[in-house]
C-alpha positions as CSV (number, residue, x, y, z in Angstrom):
1,M,-15.8,-24.9,-3.1
2,A,-12.3,-23.6,-3.8
3,I,-9.1,-24.1,-1.7
4,M,-6.2,-22.0,-2.8
5,V,-2.7,-22.3,-1.4
6,G,-0.3,-19.3,-2.0
7,G,-2.8,-17.8,-4.4
8,F,-3.1,-14.2,-5.6
9,P,-5.3,-12.3,-8.1
10,P,-4.1,-12.1,-11.7
11,T,-1.7,-9.4,-12.6
12,D,-2.2,-9.5,-16.3
13,P,-4.6,-6.7,-17.3
14,E,-6.5,-8.9,-19.8
15,A,-7.1,-11.5,-17.0
16,Q,-8.1,-8.8,-14.6
17,A,-10.7,-7.6,-17.0
18,L,-12.4,-11.0,-16.8
19,L,-12.9,-10.8,-13.0
20,P,-16.5,-10.2,-12.0
21,A,-17.6,-6.9,-10.5
22,Q,-19.1,-8.6,-7.5
23,P,-17.5,-11.2,-5.2
24,L,-18.0,-14.8,-6.4
25,G,-20.6,-16.7,-4.4
26,I,-18.3,-19.7,-4.0
27,A,-17.1,-21.0,-0.6
28,S,-13.3,-20.5,-0.5
29,L,-10.4,-21.1,1.8
30,H,-7.1,-19.2,1.1
31,V,-4.0,-20.7,2.7
32,I,-0.9,-18.4,3.1
33,G,2.4,-18.8,4.9
34,S,3.7,-15.8,6.7
35,S,7.2,-16.6,5.4
36,D,6.1,-17.0,1.8
37,P,8.8,-15.3,-0.3
38,F,6.6,-15.2,-3.4
39,V,3.1,-14.2,-2.3
40,S,2.6,-11.5,0.3
41,T,-0.2,-11.6,2.8
42,E,-1.8,-8.6,1.1
43,K,-1.9,-10.4,-2.3
44,A,-3.5,-13.5,-0.7
45,E,-6.1,-11.2,1.1
46,A,-6.8,-9.5,-2.2
47,L,-7.7,-12.9,-3.8
48,C,-9.8,-13.8,-0.7
49,A,-11.8,-10.6,-1.2
50,L,-12.8,-11.8,-4.7
51,F,-15.0,-14.5,-3.0
52,E,-18.1,-13.8,-0.9
53,G,-17.2,-14.9,2.7
54,G,-13.7,-16.2,1.8
55,K,-11.8,-17.5,4.7
56,M,-8.0,-17.2,5.4
57,L,-5.9,-19.9,6.9
58,R,-2.5,-18.7,8.0
59,H,0.6,-20.7,8.9
60,T,4.2,-19.8,9.7
61,G,5.8,-21.6,6.8
62,G,6.6,-20.4,3.3
63,H,5.3,-21.1,-0.1
64,I,4.2,-24.7,0.8
65,V,1.2,-26.9,1.1
66,P,-0.1,-26.5,4.6
67,P,1.8,-28.4,7.3
68,N,0.2,-31.5,8.9
69,N,-1.1,-29.5,11.9
70,L,-3.4,-27.6,9.6
71,K,-4.8,-30.5,7.6
72,Q,-7.7,-30.9,10.1
73,Q,-8.7,-27.3,9.5
74,L,-8.8,-28.1,5.8
75,R,-11.0,-31.2,6.5
76,D,-13.3,-29.1,8.7
77,F,-13.7,-26.5,6.0
78,A,-14.6,-29.1,3.4
79,A,-17.1,-30.8,5.8
80,E,-18.7,-27.4,6.6
81,V,-19.2,-26.6,3.0
82,S,-20.5,-30.1,2.2
83,A,-23.0,-29.9,5.1
84,A,-24.3,-26.5,3.9
85,Q,-25.3,-27.9,0.5
């Protein structure tokens, strides 16, 4: 399981070359704030696409850890992944 907050794919060509050709078979949750001044929604979605069945969790904040009102959704994701194993 992977949970990424404000993440994006590598921009370095050498790092990009290490990415697998197929999406990773790892459950992933990608958290992005619509007001993030550093990571665009498009970049976060590009990272999410590198994972098979990646899920997006959006909030209205910026480049921050999810606000308290989203923490239950994080717990739910972790419980869902744990139950599936």
